[in-house]
N, C-alpha and C positions, 0 to 999 in steps of 0.2 A: 478562525472558524474551522480549522482542521488541525489535527495533530498527526504528523506523519512518522511512521515507523518503517524500518526495513527488516524483513524476515525472509528466511530461505523458502518457506512454504506459503508464500503470499496468497495464492489462489485458494489453497486449502483453508487458510486462516479466514479469508474473506467469506467463504461458504459457511464455515463454522460460526462466525460471528453473526451472519445473516440468520442462520437457523436458531441462534440464541436471541434473536430480536435486537441485535446491536448493529446500527448503521455503520457503513464504511464505504470507501470508494477508492478506485484506482484512477487517479487523474491523469497520469502520464504513462500509459502503457507502452508507448513507443518513444525511444530516446530522440532528442532533437535532431541529431545527424541522420536519422532514418525517417523523418517526417517527409511526407510527399512534397511539400513546398521546397525542400532542399534536395530533391532527387537529382537535379541537374548537376550537383556538386560531385556525384559519383562515389559517395562514401559507402563502405560496406559495414555491416554490423560490428565486425571485429576492429574497425578503425578507432573506435572509442569504447574499449572494453569496460571501463568503470561505469560509463553512462548506460551501457547495455545492461550490465548487472543491476544497477540501481532501478532501471525501468522494470525489471522482473521481480524486484523485492519490495518496492515502495507500496504502502497501503496507508490510507488516511482515515483517521477516526474523527468524528465530529467533536468539537469542543466549543463551549459557549458559556457565558456567565451564569445562566440558569441551570446548568448541569450540576446536580447535587453530588455531594461526596459519596453518597450511597451508590449513585450511578457510576461514578468514577471507579469505585471499588469493584462494582459488578463487571465493568469492562476489563479492569486489570485482572481480576480473578478468572474471567473467562479466557483471556489470552494466556495466562499462566497454565491453566488447565489444558488448553490446546497444546502448548509447547511441551508439557510433561508427558504427553501421550507417546 
């Protein structure tokens, strides 16, 4: 139900996609070791640098059986256009 990418300018891409009418979401904006429910463990953001980086880069696009190839092409072309700017 979702296709997840990692991009350096995740928040900018999210805004660009939304302005283009393309749905997207950031499901995990905070890495697991920084979740409130684990605060008693005393982790700092730098304790898990790869998880921290992934949490700032991951963006999910919708994917489902009824998505036409034309829509897939539109999403792809929109992302390419954003990255070429």
